[in-house]
VOTIMAR-279032 format. One line per field, with one value per residue: residue in one letter; x, y, z of N, C-alpha, C in turn. Coordinates in Angstrom, 2 decimals, padded with zeros to 5 digits. Layout:
residues N
resn	(A / ...)
nc1	(X / ...)
nc2	(Y / ...)
nc3	(Z / ...)
cac1	(X / ...)
cac2	(Y / ...)
cac3	(Z / ...)
cc1	(X / ...)
cc2	(Y / ...)
cc3	(Z / ...)
***
This chain:
residues 116
resn	(M / V / E / V / N / Y / V / T / E / I / V / D / Y / E / L / L / K / K / Q / H / F / I / E / K / H / C / S / L / R / Q / K / S / N / I / D / R / I / V / D / E / Q / T / L / T / I / K / E / H / A / A / L / L / N / I / L / K / V / L / E / D / K / H / L / E / P / K / V / I / F / R / D / V / F / V / L / N / K / K / D / F / Q / R / V / Y / K / L / D / W / W / L / I / A / T / H / C / L / I / F / L / K / I / L / K / D / N / N / E / D / D / Y / N / Q / F / F / I / M)
nc1	(105.72 / 102.87 / 101.79 / 100.13 / 097.98 / 096.73 / 093.92 / 093.27 / 090.93 / 090.64 / 089.29 / 087.44 / 087.23 / 086.61 / 084.92 / 082.81 / 082.10 / 081.21 / 079.03 / 077.23 / 076.90 / 075.61 / 073.35 / 072.00 / 072.06 / 071.40 / 068.99 / 066.41 / 065.50 / 067.68 / 069.51 / 072.02 / 073.83 / 074.16 / 075.02 / 077.48 / 078.98 / 078.82 / 080.18 / 082.52 / 083.59 / 085.55 / 085.51 / 086.17 / 087.01 / 086.26 / 084.29 / 082.29 / 081.72 / 080.71 / 078.49 / 076.91 / 076.54 / 075.01 / 072.79 / 071.95 / 071.14 / 069.25 / 067.37 / 066.89 / 065.59 / 063.31 / 063.07 / 062.81 / 065.67 / 065.89 / 063.95 / 064.59 / 067.04 / 066.29 / 064.77 / 066.72 / 067.38 / 065.05 / 063.74 / 064.30 / 067.41 / 066.81 / 063.98 / 064.36 / 066.00 / 064.12 / 061.91 / 062.99 / 064.83 / 067.55 / 070.93 / 071.40 / 073.61 / 075.16 / 073.46 / 073.25 / 075.89 / 076.25 / 074.10 / 075.24 / 077.21 / 075.96 / 074.69 / 076.75 / 077.85 / 075.51 / 075.36 / 077.72 / 077.24 / 074.65 / 073.38 / 070.87 / 069.04 / 070.23 / 069.45 / 066.73 / 066.25 / 065.93 / 063.64 / 060.52)
nc2	(153.23 / 151.89 / 148.76 / 147.74 / 145.19 / 144.13 / 142.64 / 140.81 / 139.92 / 137.36 / 137.53 / 135.34 / 136.13 / 134.88 / 132.87 / 134.39 / 135.60 / 133.37 / 132.43 / 134.66 / 134.48 / 131.93 / 132.47 / 134.68 / 134.01 / 131.47 / 129.09 / 126.46 / 127.01 / 128.04 / 126.05 / 125.88 / 127.49 / 126.34 / 123.82 / 124.52 / 125.09 / 122.68 / 121.04 / 122.07 / 121.41 / 119.43 / 116.57 / 115.32 / 112.81 / 113.92 / 115.76 / 113.97 / 112.71 / 114.87 / 115.39 / 113.07 / 113.44 / 115.72 / 114.78 / 113.06 / 114.99 / 116.21 / 114.14 / 113.49 / 115.96 / 115.31 / 116.06 / 116.19 / 115.52 / 115.99 / 117.68 / 119.91 / 120.45 / 121.25 / 123.59 / 125.09 / 126.37 / 127.48 / 128.98 / 132.27 / 133.49 / 134.35 / 133.71 / 130.90 / 130.38 / 131.18 / 129.61 / 126.97 / 127.04 / 126.73 / 127.04 / 128.67 / 128.72 / 126.58 / 124.45 / 124.92 / 124.42 / 121.62 / 120.67 / 121.10 / 119.30 / 116.88 / 117.10 / 116.91 / 114.38 / 113.01 / 113.64 / 112.67 / 110.03 / 109.13 / 110.54 / 111.01 / 110.97 / 113.30 / 115.27 / 114.92 / 116.22 / 119.00 / 119.18 / 120.65)
nc3	(130.28 / 128.75 / 127.68 / 124.87 / 123.86 / 120.75 / 119.68 / 116.98 / 114.68 / 112.42 / 109.40 / 107.20 / 104.27 / 101.78 / 102.52 / 103.65 / 101.19 / 099.82 / 101.47 / 101.16 / 098.41 / 098.32 / 099.74 / 098.35 / 095.72 / 095.11 / 094.66 / 094.36 / 091.73 / 090.60 / 089.82 / 088.33 / 089.56 / 092.17 / 091.20 / 090.31 / 092.85 / 094.18 / 092.53 / 092.78 / 095.18 / 097.34 / 099.27 / 102.48 / 104.98 / 107.39 / 106.72 / 105.91 / 108.25 / 109.74 / 108.33 / 108.90 / 111.82 / 111.65 / 110.51 / 112.59 / 114.61 / 113.32 / 113.04 / 115.80 / 116.38 / 115.02 / 112.31 / 108.88 / 106.91 / 104.04 / 103.54 / 105.24 / 103.95 / 101.37 / 102.12 / 102.78 / 100.48 / 099.69 / 101.63 / 102.83 / 104.64 / 107.18 / 107.78 / 107.59 / 109.87 / 111.83 / 111.60 / 111.94 / 114.00 / 113.68 / 112.84 / 109.79 / 108.04 / 108.92 / 108.45 / 105.73 / 104.72 / 105.46 / 103.77 / 101.26 / 101.32 / 101.37 / 098.94 / 097.21 / 097.69 / 096.96 / 094.23 / 093.14 / 093.66 / 092.62 / 090.26 / 089.01 / 091.38 / 092.63 / 090.54 / 090.97 / 093.38 / 092.98 / 091.69 / 091.87)
cac1	(104.84 / 101.84 / 101.87 / 098.80 / 097.81 / 095.57 / 093.40 / 092.86 / 090.11 / 090.84 / 087.95 / 087.60 / 086.53 / 086.10 / 083.93 / 081.86 / 081.62 / 080.40 / 077.84 / 076.45 / 076.50 / 074.49 / 072.07 / 071.39 / 071.93 / 071.25 / 067.69 / 065.90 / 065.26 / 069.00 / 070.28 / 073.36 / 074.71 / 074.35 / 075.83 / 079.02 / 079.43 / 078.83 / 081.22 / 083.99 / 083.91 / 086.29 / 085.13 / 087.06 / 086.31 / 085.73 / 082.96 / 081.28 / 081.42 / 079.83 / 077.12 / 076.17 / 076.28 / 073.94 / 071.80 / 071.52 / 070.54 / 067.75 / 066.56 / 066.55 / 064.40 / 062.14 / 063.10 / 063.20 / 066.71 / 065.74 / 063.04 / 065.33 / 068.09 / 065.49 / 064.40 / 067.82 / 067.42 / 063.70 / 063.45 / 065.53 / 068.11 / 065.99 / 063.02 / 064.74 / 066.30 / 062.90 / 061.10 / 063.58 / 065.68 / 068.86 / 071.75 / 071.25 / 074.73 / 075.46 / 072.56 / 073.53 / 077.16 / 076.03 / 073.39 / 076.26 / 078.03 / 074.92 / 074.45 / 078.09 / 077.65 / 074.39 / 075.73 / 078.88 / 076.68 / 073.52 / 072.92 / 069.37 / 068.55 / 070.52 / 068.65 / 065.42 / 066.27 / 065.68 / 062.32 / 059.70)
cac2	(153.03 / 150.90 / 147.81 / 147.44 / 144.01 / 144.17 / 141.29 / 140.94 / 138.81 / 136.99 / 137.29 / 134.73 / 136.76 / 133.90 / 132.18 / 135.19 / 135.58 / 132.05 / 132.40 / 135.64 / 134.01 / 130.91 / 133.23 / 135.47 / 133.38 / 129.93 / 128.63 / 125.49 / 127.54 / 128.45 / 124.86 / 125.94 / 128.20 / 125.20 / 122.73 / 124.98 / 124.97 / 121.37 / 120.62 / 122.68 / 120.64 / 118.12 / 116.17 / 114.55 / 111.97 / 114.83 / 116.20 / 112.95 / 112.49 / 115.93 / 115.14 / 112.09 / 114.17 / 116.68 / 113.99 / 112.66 / 116.04 / 116.45 / 112.98 / 113.96 / 116.84 / 114.84 / 116.79 / 115.33 / 116.06 / 116.38 / 118.95 / 120.87 / 120.82 / 122.02 / 124.67 / 126.18 / 127.05 / 128.02 / 130.16 / 133.25 / 132.99 / 134.86 / 132.80 / 129.63 / 130.27 / 131.52 / 128.34 / 125.73 / 127.26 / 126.16 / 128.05 / 128.66 / 128.44 / 125.15 / 123.52 / 125.04 / 123.72 / 120.26 / 120.44 / 121.17 / 118.08 / 115.81 / 117.15 / 116.45 / 112.89 / 112.48 / 113.81 / 111.72 / 108.59 / 109.07 / 111.93 / 111.03 / 111.48 / 114.68 / 116.12 / 115.01 / 117.23 / 120.12 / 119.31 / 121.30)
cac3	(128.98 / 128.74 / 126.50 / 124.31 / 123.00 / 119.91 / 119.28 / 115.71 / 114.19 / 111.08 / 108.60 / 105.96 / 103.17 / 100.87 / 103.20 / 103.57 / 099.81 / 099.57 / 102.22 / 100.45 / 097.10 / 098.32 / 100.29 / 097.32 / 094.09 / 094.94 / 094.92 / 093.63 / 090.42 / 089.99 / 089.90 / 087.86 / 090.70 / 093.08 / 090.63 / 090.31 / 094.23 / 094.40 / 091.54 / 093.17 / 096.46 / 097.54 / 100.64 / 103.20 / 105.96 / 108.32 / 106.22 / 105.92 / 109.65 / 110.09 / 107.89 / 109.71 / 113.09 / 111.57 / 110.23 / 113.72 / 115.15 / 112.64 / 113.28 / 117.19 / 116.43 / 114.24 / 111.12 / 107.55 / 106.29 / 102.64 / 103.62 / 105.58 / 102.92 / 100.37 / 102.61 / 102.77 / 099.12 / 099.35 / 102.43 / 103.12 / 105.92 / 108.55 / 107.81 / 107.89 / 111.25 / 112.73 / 111.44 / 112.20 / 115.18 / 113.50 / 112.11 / 108.37 / 107.29 / 109.35 / 107.63 / 104.31 / 104.69 / 105.46 / 102.55 / 100.07 / 101.55 / 101.14 / 097.48 / 096.59 / 097.95 / 096.12 / 092.84 / 093.04 / 093.72 / 091.86 / 089.57 / 088.99 / 092.63 / 092.66 / 089.80 / 091.52 / 094.50 / 092.51 / 091.01 / 092.59)
cc1	(104.01 / 101.81 / 100.44 / 098.80 / 096.68 / 095.12 / 092.89 / 092.11 / 090.36 / 089.57 / 088.25 / 086.78 / 085.95 / 084.92 / 082.70 / 081.10 / 080.74 / 079.07 / 076.80 / 075.98 / 075.46 / 073.24 / 071.38 / 071.32 / 071.78 / 069.69 / 067.49 / 065.90 / 066.65 / 069.93 / 071.76 / 074.38 / 075.03 / 075.20 / 077.37 / 079.62 / 079.74 / 080.09 / 082.67 / 084.43 / 084.71 / 085.92 / 086.13 / 086.19 / 085.56 / 084.42 / 081.88 / 080.73 / 080.54 / 078.58 / 076.28 / 075.81 / 075.17 / 072.68 / 071.05 / 070.81 / 069.27 / 066.92 / 066.02 / 065.45 / 063.31 / 061.88 / 063.59 / 064.54 / 066.55 / 064.89 / 063.65 / 066.37 / 067.43 / 065.20 / 065.54 / 067.88 / 066.04 / 063.31 / 064.53 / 066.24 / 067.35 / 064.87 / 063.31 / 065.06 / 065.23 / 062.14 / 061.87 / 064.58 / 066.86 / 069.56 / 071.74 / 072.65 / 075.34 / 074.80 / 072.97 / 074.84 / 076.89 / 075.08 / 074.24 / 077.11 / 077.12 / 074.80 / 075.65 / 078.09 / 076.73 / 074.71 / 076.82 / 078.30 / 075.56 / 072.88 / 071.62 / 068.69 / 068.90 / 069.74 / 067.06 / 065.18 / 065.86 / 064.38 / 061.41 / 058.36)
cc2	(151.69 / 150.21 / 147.59 / 146.23 / 144.23 / 142.87 / 141.46 / 139.74 / 138.54 / 136.75 / 136.52 / 135.26 / 135.87 / 133.16 / 133.04 / 135.51 / 134.37 / 132.19 / 133.43 / 135.09 / 132.95 / 131.66 / 133.90 / 134.91 / 132.02 / 129.56 / 127.41 / 125.75 / 127.84 / 127.34 / 125.02 / 126.57 / 127.14 / 124.11 / 123.37 / 124.83 / 123.55 / 120.71 / 120.90 / 122.03 / 119.33 / 117.73 / 115.20 / 113.79 / 112.75 / 115.44 / 115.24 / 112.69 / 113.51 / 115.92 / 114.23 / 112.65 / 114.89 / 115.89 / 113.38 / 113.75 / 116.19 / 115.34 / 113.23 / 114.84 / 116.72 / 115.72 / 116.07 / 116.21 / 116.76 / 117.66 / 120.06 / 121.41 / 121.46 / 123.50 / 125.66 / 126.99 / 127.73 / 129.20 / 131.18 / 132.87 / 133.27 / 134.03 / 131.61 / 129.40 / 130.46 / 130.16 / 127.14 / 125.89 / 126.63 / 127.14 / 127.72 / 128.06 / 127.08 / 124.26 / 123.62 / 124.27 / 122.27 / 119.79 / 120.35 / 119.82 / 116.79 / 115.96 / 116.78 / 114.96 / 112.27 / 112.58 / 112.84 / 110.35 / 108.17 / 110.46 / 111.99 / 111.54 / 112.84 / 115.54 / 116.03 / 115.95 / 118.44 / 120.24 / 119.82 / 120.73)
cc3	(129.15 / 127.51 / 126.05 / 123.46 / 122.20 / 119.53 / 117.93 / 115.26 / 112.91 / 110.34 / 107.40 / 104.98 / 102.09 / 101.35 / 103.17 / 102.17 / 099.45 / 100.25 / 101.61 / 099.20 / 097.31 / 099.04 / 099.16 / 095.99 / 094.08 / 095.45 / 094.07 / 092.08 / 089.90 / 090.33 / 089.49 / 088.82 / 091.77 / 092.55 / 090.61 / 091.63 / 094.45 / 093.59 / 092.13 / 094.39 / 096.36 / 098.93 / 101.25 / 104.33 / 107.03 / 108.00 / 106.14 / 107.29 / 110.06 / 109.63 / 108.44 / 111.09 / 112.81 / 111.23 / 111.54 / 114.48 / 114.56 / 113.12 / 114.81 / 117.35 / 115.59 / 112.94 / 109.97 / 107.01 / 104.88 / 102.54 / 103.99 / 104.74 / 101.82 / 100.80 / 102.76 / 101.41 / 098.79 / 100.30 / 102.56 / 104.59 / 107.22 / 108.74 / 108.17 / 109.39 / 112.14 / 112.63 / 112.11 / 113.40 / 114.90 / 112.59 / 110.48 / 107.67 / 107.73 / 108.46 / 106.09 / 103.85 / 104.50 / 104.24 / 101.42 / 100.18 / 101.19 / 099.43 / 096.66 / 096.70 / 096.91 / 094.67 / 092.36 / 092.75 / 092.74 / 091.51 / 089.24 / 090.34 / 092.95 / 091.82 / 090.33 / 092.80 / 094.13 / 091.89 / 092.25 / 092.80)
***
């Protein structure tokens, strides 16, 4: 008898739902949807460090973080990845960390982020 090993991939459906929601229902004009996600977040030291790392990557590529973070909510996923050659979800995740820190520390600057 041959033993068969099945490899199962664990799919994080909550993460997929969040990605889909952000992609389809979050734009600079839909601030309330972004507010909800930002308000639900709790950040760790690890996430602060990850944000610093991505800011360094953007700096090395001579990309302005605020512009990139805004474009996460302006461009669709495919166009964002084509224009910037960056993973949309990776940048979206770090954008949400950035927005959480901004909102917690300076709500005026946070609100300015959404002004077009």
